[in-house]
Structure formats: C-alpha cells, structure tokens
N, C-alpha and C positions, 0 to 999 in steps of 0.2 A: 503494499499500500505505498502510495506515495505521501509526501508531506502535504501537499495541497489538498488531496481526498481526504486525509486523516483530518485536516481542519475542518471541511467541510461537513464531515461526519459528526464532529463535535459540537460545531454550531447547531447543527440540525437537532442533535440530542437537547442542547441547551434549551432551543425555541420550543420542544416539544414538552420538556419538563416545565419550566418557568410557570406557564401560566397556572398549572395545577398547583404549584407551589405559592403562587399568589394568591389563588383562591382559597386554600389552605390556611393562608396568614389571614385573609380578609375575615374569614369565619370564624377565626378562634375567638373565644370570648374571653373577656377580660376578667380577673378575679372576682369582680363584684357581679358582674353577669353569671357568671359560672354559680356563685353562692346562691344569686335570687333564682336561678332554674331549680339547684338542688332544692333550697327551701319551699318553692311551689309544689315540688313532688312529694314532700314529705308531710302527713298530716299531725295534726295533735293527738288522734287516735292511734297513728303509727307510734310516737313518742310514749303514749300511755302502755299501748301493748308491750312495748322492750321494758319499761319500767315496772311492769308487774311482774314479768316474767324473770327478770333480775331479781326482783325482791322475794320470789318464790324460792329461791335456792336458800336453804339453811345455812350454808357455809357464807353465803354473802352476808345473809344478817347477823351469824357470829362475829365475821370481820367487820362489820359496821360497829358493832359494840352498842354504845350508848348512843350512836348516831342514827339506829335503827329507827326508834319513834319518829324523828324528825324526817328520815327518808321517806317513811310510808306516809306521814303527813303530806309531803310535797308532792308526792306520786299521786295522792287522793286529788289534790289541787289540779295537776296536771291532766287528770282523767276527768275533766268537766263534760258531761253529755252534750251540753250547749256548744262548746267549742271543737269536739272530737272530730268533725267534718271539715273543720277549718284548717288550711294548709298553714306550715309556720310564718310563711310569705302573707297570707291573709289576716295572719293575726295581729301584725303590725300595720295593717291598711295598705300595703303595697300591691295587693291584689284583690282580685273579686271575692264577694263572699260565696261559698258553696251553694249548690241547689238544695241539699238538705237543710241549711240553715234558713234560707227563704222559704222554703216550704214547712219551717217551724217544727221539722221532726222531733227534734231533741229539745226539749226546753227547761230540762230539770238542773239542777245545781245549786249553788250557793253564790250569790252574788259578790258577797264581801269577800270571799276565798276567791272568786273568779278574778278580782281584780289584782290579785297575788300572782297571776301565773307565771309571769317573768320571772318574779324573784324566787318562784318555786322551781322553775327550769334551772336556774344559776346556782342555787343551793343543792339541788340534786345532784347535778353535774359534778359540783365541787365534792361531793362526799363519796359517790361511787366512781369516780374518775381520779381518787387519791390514792396514792399508796398506802396501804398494800391491798386495799379494797380492789384496784383496778386488776391487779394479779389475780385474785380471787373469782373475780366476776368472769374472766376470760377461761379459766381452767375449770370454773364449776357450771358452766353454761355452754350451751352449744355453739360454735363460731358464728351461725346465724342470729342468734340472740345478741350474742354480745357485739357484732359487727352492727345489727340494727340501733343498739343503744349508742354505739360509739357515733354513727351516721346522725341520729337525730339529736342526741346531746350536743356535739360539736357545730352541728349546723344553727342550732338554736342559738348557741352563744355567739358565733360569729355572727349572726344575724344581729343580736343585741350590740355587740362590738360595733358593727356598722354603722347602726341607728344612732347610738350615742356619739359615733364620730360626724354623723351627718346634723344632729343637732348642734354640736359644737362648731361645725361649719355654718351653719344656718343663725346662730346667733352671732359670730364673728361677720357674718353678711350684713345683719341687721345693725350691728353697731357701727361697719363702714357706710352703710345708707345713711343712718343719721347723723354721724359725726365726721364723715368722710368729705371728699373733694365737693360732691354733688349737693352738700345739705347746705340749709342757710346760715349766713354766719350771724353771731348773736352779737349783742351790744353788753355792756358791763352788767346793767341791772337785770338783763336776760338769762346771762350767765349765771348771777346767782340767785335768781329765780328758780331756774331749772335744776341748778346743782340741790336747792333745798327741796324742790318738788320732788326729784328721784328718789330723795331719802324719807319723806314724811307724807308725800301726799298719795293716796289708794289710785291706782290708775296711771301714775306717773311712774312707778317704781317697776325695776327689772323684775324679771320672771325667769326661774332657773331654766325653763324650758324655751321660752322666746327670746331672751335676752332683753334689750331696751325697749322700754314703753314706747309704743309710736307717737305720742303725745308730747309735744312742746308748749310751753307759755309764750306768748307773743306780748311783748311792752315796748314799742320802739316810736322812734321818731325818724320819719321817712322823708327826704326831702325830693324823692324820686318819682311824685305823681305830675300829670300834666293834665290840664282840662281844655275845652274849646269856649272862649267867651269873647265877646266883643269882636266876632270876626277873626279870631287869631288863637293859636295856641300858647298857653301859657302855664308856667310852672306853678305847682302847689306843694306845699309842705303839709304834712299832717301826721297825727298820733295814729298809731294802731296799737289796741288792747284786744286779743284774742287767743285762738287757739292753732296751732299748727300739727299737723298730722302726717306721719312718714308713710311711703308706700312701699311695704317690705318685699311685694311680690316680685318674682324673678323679671316679669316684662317691665317694670319700671326703674327708676335710677339712671335715665339716659342722660346725655348731655347735648349741648349742641343744638342742632334742629330736632333731633328726635327727642329732646328732652321738653320740647313744647306739647309733645303730645303723650309722653310717658315719663311725668317729672319723678322726682325723688319726693315729693310733699305738696299737700293742699293746704290752704290756711281759710279761716274765717275770724270775723270779728267786728267790733266797733272803731269807726274812722272818725275821728275829729279834726277840722280843718277851721282856720279862720276866714272871714270875709275877704281877705286880703289874699291875692295872690302873689307869690315869690318863691324862689328857691329857698331860701332859708328863714323863711317868715314862722314865727311861734305859733303853733295850733291855736293858742288861746291869746293871741294879740286881736284887740277889737273885739269885736263880735264872731264868737265860736259858734260851729254848727258840728252837729253830729249824725252818722249814719252808718253805714255798714260796708264792708268791702269782703271780697272772695278772691283768694289767690288760687292759681294752678301753677306749681312749679315757680319760677321766677315773674310770671306774668300776675298782675293785680287788677282787679276791676273794682273800683269803690263808688259810691251814691250817696249824695246828700240832698235830702228832698228840697230843703228851703234855702240853698244856697246858689248864688249865681256861678254857674259852672258846676251843675249838679253832679254830672257823670265824670269821672277821673280813671286815668290808666296809668300804671305805674308797673316798675320792674325792680324786682327784689334786688338790690345790691348792699354795699358798706362800703362807703367812700372812705370812711376813717376807722380804723380798726378798732372795736370796742366802743365806737361812739355812734355814728349812724353813717 
C-alpha cells in the first residue's frame, strides 16, 4: 500500500467515525441531567420497599443497636401511602405528579410526619450507610435489596444536595438583583431606612429560602422629572415616598433597551412637587401639590391633579452619590 493510499484510507475512516463520536458527545447527559433522570425513575415506594427489606434483617437491626428504633421511625415516614407513587424528582416539585396521586388512590398517612420525609430520608441513609451497618446490610441481604437501597438512598441524598445548591444560587441571584448593577441607587436616608427595615420590619426581612425581601422603601428627592406646560418642556423637582419591589424572575433584571421591558424593579408611591418648575426647586417651596407616581425600572410616570403640568415623566438616576 502506497503512502498516498494509506492517508486516503485513514481520512475516510476518520470521516466515517467522527459523526458518530460527535453524536455520542452531543447526547451525553450532564451530571445533573443524569441525576434527574435517575430520580425520576425511582419512586418513594421503591425507597420504602428497600428500607423495609433491609430492616427485616435481624442482623441489620442488631448492628443498628440503639439506632434501630429511629431507623424504623424514619422508614415509616418514608413509607407514606400518599407519596408512594411519587418519583423522587416529583417529590421536589421538578416533575409531574403521578396519575395515582391525581386519582387520589392513596390518601392515608399523617400530614405532620409527611412534612419530614426529606429529613427522614437523610437520617435513614446516615444510619444504614454508616460503618459497620453498611457492611452488615451488604452481607445479610441479597445483592438486589442492598443495591436498591444504595440506589434509592444515594439518589435521594444527591437530589437534596442539588436542591440545596440551587436554593443557595437562587438566594445569591436575588441578592445580585436587589443590590447589584441593575438595582436602584439609594440616598443616605434610604440606606438607613432599608438597613433598619431588613432587621426589624416583617416583609422586609431576608428569609432562609428566598434570601432578600423583594421590597424596598423609597424616600428620595428627585430632580429628574420633566413636564409639558406653557408650550414647552420644563424640569420638575419632586419628593418620592413609596415602595420599590424587585423582580426576581429569570426573565427580568435586563439592562439597556431590554431593561425597558424587563427591568429589575417597579415602584409606586406619593409624589410631591412645588407649583414652581425647575431642576433644583424644593418640593415644598411656594405651594406644594401631591399626587402619585408609578415606576417601571428606571422610567417613572407621575400625576398631580391640581398642578399646572399635571403629568410628569422621569428617569431613575442619582447625580450625586447618596444625595439625589
């Protein structure tokens, strides 16, 4: 075989094999996807059956010693009739409820105990997967039973770990939305008010699952409004007192032109302005008038009924840091 013919043969082999390799790489699931598929194939009933079969071994009960009572209690919680047809994935809300649950075939069980099923799974795994109990489980039961227990318990634990990670990332994302580059800049009084609110006012406090509250207090002097009066555009300065709510959804928090449609927050409150127009006029100079305003992201629309220049439009910005 000549060198040229060998090179052509090698090239043809590469061209034939490469597409199949690329397809294999393209469909190879990520670790999270593999976990979700496995969790969707294991039901709570499968976990229950494996737990009961393991605890049916007197050698396992003897190895558990004083933990045997807790192991049985946790297994009883796992074996909840209402949840038996749920996959482990559906139990976390990431998959559909099973037909049996929708048909209300099994409605028995204890609601108080049911709320602790995840803790029961973690505690049961910790007891039966610890040395020397793990060795006893493997030697005193069939490979099918011990394998089913390992598959169910480790999948449930991995699922709980992934869920905890996702909740942590969600909390961090919410903090970034509220305190990051697309959030509103606060003046000094607002900083103090909101720092106090997150510590002492219900509804403004952070929560373990969600992270920061979406609510924020507004108390600002805003020179950035304009109105149309006397056939021309005139600047208006106003004070704002109200509430701002951050939008924690994945589709929000955009910047630039996209931020006009899907911003990081909206706001509503009371707007007060003087009857005099001007960029730095005090809201209470002369005769003051009050109305309301609505903000969608950085764009704000205000209305004061008894004022010349009733409609005002403004933009959320801070010219001097911590002032206005």
